[in-house]
C-alpha positions in Angstrom: 50.7 166.4 40.0 51.8 162.9 39.3 51.9 161.4 35.8 51.4 157.6 35.9 52.1 155.6 32.8 51.6 151.9 32.4 53.0 150.4 29.2 54.4 147.2 27.7 58.1 146.8 28.3 59.5 146.3 24.8 62.9 147.9 24.5 66.2 146.7 26.0 66.0 149.8 28.3 62.5 148.9 29.4 63.6 145.3 30.2 66.6 146.5 32.0 64.4 148.7 34.2 62.1 145.8 34.9 65.0 143.6 35.8 66.2 146.2 38.3 62.7 146.4 39.8 62.6 142.6 40.1 65.9 142.6 42.0 64.5 145.3 44.2 61.4 143.2 44.8 63.6 140.2 45.7 65.6 142.4 48.1 62.4 143.8 49.6 61.1 140.2 50.3 64.4 139.3 51.9 64.2 142.2 54.3 60.6 141.7 55.5 61.1 138.9 58.0 62.9 135.6 58.4 59.9 133.6 56.9 59.9 135.7 53.7 63.7 135.3 53.4 63.3 131.5 53.7 60.5 131.4 51.1 62.5 133.7 48.7 65.5 131.5 49.1 63.4 128.5 48.2 61.7 129.9 45.2 64.3 132.4 44.0 67.9 131.4 45.0 70.4 133.9 43.6 71.6 131.8 40.7 68.1 130.8 39.6 66.8 134.3 39.9 69.7 135.7 37.9 69.0 133.1 35.1 65.3 134.0 35.2 66.2 137.7 34.8 68.4 136.8 31.8 65.4 135.2 30.1 62.7 137.4 31.5 61.6 138.8 28.1 61.3 135.3 26.7 59.5 133.9 29.7 56.8 136.6 29.4 56.8 137.2 25.6 53.7 138.2 23.7 51.2 136.7 22.9 51.5 134.1 25.7 52.4 136.7 28.3 53.4 140.3 28.9 55.6 142.6 30.9 54.3 145.9 32.0 56.4 148.8 33.3 54.9 151.5 35.4 56.5 155.0 35.3 55.7 157.8 37.6 56.7 161.2 36.3 58.9 159.3 33.8 60.8 157.2 36.4 60.4 153.4 36.5 58.5 152.6 39.7 56.7 149.3 39.2 56.3 146.2 37.1 54.0 143.2 36.6 53.9 140.3 34.2 52.0 137.3 33.1 52.6 134.0 31.5 50.3 131.2 30.3 49.6 128.3 32.6 47.0 126.6 30.3 45.4 127.8 27.0 42.8 129.9 28.8 44.5 130.5 32.1 47.4 132.9 32.8 49.3 133.8 35.9 50.4 137.1 37.3 54.0 137.2 38.4 56.3 139.7 40.2 53.9 142.7 40.7 56.1 145.2 42.5 55.9 148.9 43.3 58.8 150.8 44.8 58.3 152.3 48.3 58.5 155.8 46.9 55.6 155.2 44.5 53.2 153.6 47.0 50.0 155.5 47.6 49.7 156.5 43.9 47.5 153.5 42.9 50.4 152.1 40.9 49.8 148.5 42.0 46.0 148.7 41.3 46.6 150.3 37.9 49.2 147.7 37.0 46.9 144.8 38.0 44.0 146.3 36.0 46.2 146.7 32.9 47.4 143.1 33.3 43.8 141.9 33.6 42.6 144.0 30.7 45.3 142.8 28.3 44.9 139.1 29.4 41.1 139.4 28.7 41.9 140.9 25.2 44.4 138.1 24.6 41.6 135.5 25.2 42.3 134.3 28.7 39.3 133.5 30.8 41.0 133.0 34.2 43.9 134.6 36.0 45.7 133.2 39.0 48.4 134.4 41.3 50.2 133.5 44.5 51.5 135.7 47.2 52.9 135.6 50.7 50.4 135.6 53.5 52.5 138.3 55.2 52.0 140.7 52.2 48.8 142.1 53.6 48.6 145.2 51.3 49.0 142.9 48.2 46.3 140.6 49.6 44.0 143.5 50.3 44.5 144.8 46.8 43.8 141.5 45.1 40.6 141.0 47.2 39.4 144.5 46.4 39.8 143.7 42.7 37.6 140.6 42.9 40.2 137.9 43.2 39.1 135.1 45.4 41.3 132.8 47.5 41.7 129.2 46.3 44.0 126.3 46.9 47.4 125.8 45.4 47.5 125.4 41.6 51.0 124.0 41.4 53.2 121.7 43.6 54.4 123.7 46.6 57.4 122.7 48.7 56.1 121.6 52.1 58.2 124.2 53.9 56.4 127.0 52.0 52.8 125.7 52.1 51.8 127.6 55.3 53.2 130.9 54.1 51.6 131.3 50.7 48.1 132.0 49.6 46.6 131.6 46.1 44.0 133.7 44.2 42.0 133.4 41.1 39.6 135.6 39.1 37.4 135.0 36.1 38.2 137.5 33.4 
């Protein structure tokens, strides 16, 4: 039997686990294909990503955001976070589930928890972007009611054809 827990990452240990998961996410994107490597290098060059990880807790601090940690049988296996784009609009960032935890509904449960908390926090709309090549993520978002939309931020031309954007009314 598996015990899945989704909770706010609040302690230094929690944030450290989330940082490790984020680095694993970046590494996973690098290894997918040359296009993903290029996009990852554009959006998350090593120095920038390291600095982002250093300020991760501030970037997604309550009440304008959140960081959730997923644990399966007590082990950190996934994360997801949000931050505010506009007063009633938030964005999901860095939803990641380790390979070993896939198939246990961790991603769906994380996204549901992010949506529920955002709704409670007074957000009316949630947005996200993902790579077109991440078919399981795109399938998950579609099955949860997210609809495709155009870009909601300035996208470097080199990345435009590789990304897709989603939105859902909360």
